[in-house]
C-alpha positions in Angstrom: 32.4 -28.0 -10.2 31.2 -25.3 -12.3 27.4 -26.1 -11.4 28.8 -25.5 -7.4 30.6 -22.3 -8.3 27.1 -21.0 -10.1 25.2 -22.3 -7.1 27.4 -20.9 -4.5 27.3 -17.4 -6.4 23.6 -17.5 -6.5 23.5 -18.0 -2.7 26.1 -15.4 -2.1 24.1 -12.7 -4.0 20.9 -13.8 -2.3 22.5 -13.6 1.2 24.3 -9.9 -0.1 20.5 -8.9 -1.0 19.6 -8.9 2.9 22.3 -5.6 3.0 20.6 -4.0 0.2 16.7 -4.8 0.2 16.5 -3.8 -3.4 15.9 -6.9 -5.0 18.3 -6.4 -7.3 20.9 -9.3 -6.1 18.2 -11.8 -5.5 17.2 -11.6 -8.9 20.6 -12.0 -10.1 21.1 -15.1 -7.4 18.1 -16.5 -9.2 19.9 -16.1 -12.6 23.0 -17.9 -11.2 21.2 -20.9 -9.6 19.3 -21.0 -13.0 22.7 -21.4 -14.6 23.9 -23.9 -11.9 21.0 -26.3 -12.5 21.4 -26.0 -16.3 25.4 -26.9 -15.7 24.2 -29.5 -13.2 22.0 -31.2 -16.0 24.8 -31.0 -18.7 24.7 -28.0 -20.3 28.2 -26.4 -21.6 29.5 -22.8 -19.8 28.4 -21.1 -22.7 25.0 -22.0 -22.4 24.7 -21.7 -19.0 26.1 -18.0 -19.1 23.2 -17.6 -21.7 20.7 -19.2 -19.1 22.1 -17.0 -16.5 21.7 -13.8 -18.4 18.2 -14.5 -19.6 17.1 -15.7 -16.5 18.5 -12.8 -14.5 17.1 -10.2 -16.8 13.9 -12.1 -17.0 13.6 -11.8 -13.2 15.1 -8.1 -13.0 12.5 -6.6 -15.4 9.8 -9.2 -14.8 9.4 -10.2 -11.0 11.4 -7.6 -9.1 8.7 -4.8 -10.0 5.9 -6.7 -8.6 7.6 -8.1 -5.9 8.3 -4.6 -4.8 5.0 -3.2 -5.5 3.5 -6.2 -3.2 6.0 -6.5 -0.2 7.1 -2.6 -0.3 4.1 -1.0 -0.7 2.2 0.1 2.7 -1.6 0.2 3.0 -2.6 3.9 2.9 -4.4 4.5 6.5 -6.6 7.7 6.0 -5.5 10.1 8.7 -6.7 13.8 9.7 -9.4 15.0 7.9 -9.2 12.1 5.4 -10.4 9.8 8.4 -13.0 11.8 9.5 -15.1 12.1 6.0 -17.6 9.6 5.3 -17.9 9.0 9.3 -21.3 8.9 11.2 -21.6 11.6 14.0 -24.7 12.3 16.3 -26.3 15.4 16.5 -26.0 16.7 19.7 -28.6 20.0 19.6 -30.9 20.6 16.7 -29.8 22.7 14.3 -30.1 24.4 10.8 -28.1 26.8 8.7 -27.2 28.5 11.8 -25.2 25.7 12.8 -24.8 23.2 16.0 -22.6 20.1 17.3 -22.1 16.8 16.3 -20.3 14.2 18.5 -18.0 12.7 16.1 -15.1 9.8 16.6 -15.9 10.6 20.5 -15.3 14.1 20.3 -17.6 17.6 19.9 -17.5 19.0 16.9 -19.3 22.5 15.8 -21.3 21.4 12.6 -22.9 23.0 9.7 -25.3 21.4 7.0 -23.8 20.7 3.5 -26.9 21.9 2.3 -28.2 25.0 3.4 -32.0 24.1 3.9 -31.4 21.2 5.7 -32.1 21.0 9.7 -31.2 18.0 11.9 -33.1 17.0 15.2 -30.9 16.1 18.4 -30.1 12.5 18.5 -30.1 12.2 14.5 -27.0 10.3 12.6 -25.4 12.2 10.0 -22.6 11.6 7.9 -19.6 14.0 7.8 -19.2 15.2 4.2 -16.2 17.7 4.8 -14.1 19.3 7.6 -14.0 23.1 7.1 -11.6 24.2 9.8 -12.9 23.1 12.8 -16.5 22.9 11.4 -18.1 19.5 10.3 -20.1 20.1 7.4 -22.8 17.4 7.7 -25.6 15.6 5.5 -28.4 13.1 6.0 -27.5 9.6 6.4 -29.9 8.4 3.8 -28.2 10.5 0.9 
């Protein structure tokens, strides 16, 4: 009978986890289920209580951080300027230090070379090193 109480407590805590989403109740529910298993195989109440405490603490401090990091972290998708750095662009008009234009991500951008001694030919592929305001700072693709 006591084993069923431990199991019921574990299931209720796991169900309550759906409301909190912090994984604490789920970990404590895991401890209650472990205590229920201990009692089911013949452990006395005092031993089942120790199993509950040890397993709960172990899950909260051992498994919970890993679980949260894995399930709750979203992949970082670069946006804005970060998404443009390192992208390939096509030179629309030959230019040198005086600047020119490139097609970058389907849009026309003003551009200037990262190295002031570089010159670029029309149709040449370049790599965006940085974005300075509304100007793409570009370098050769073979660097």
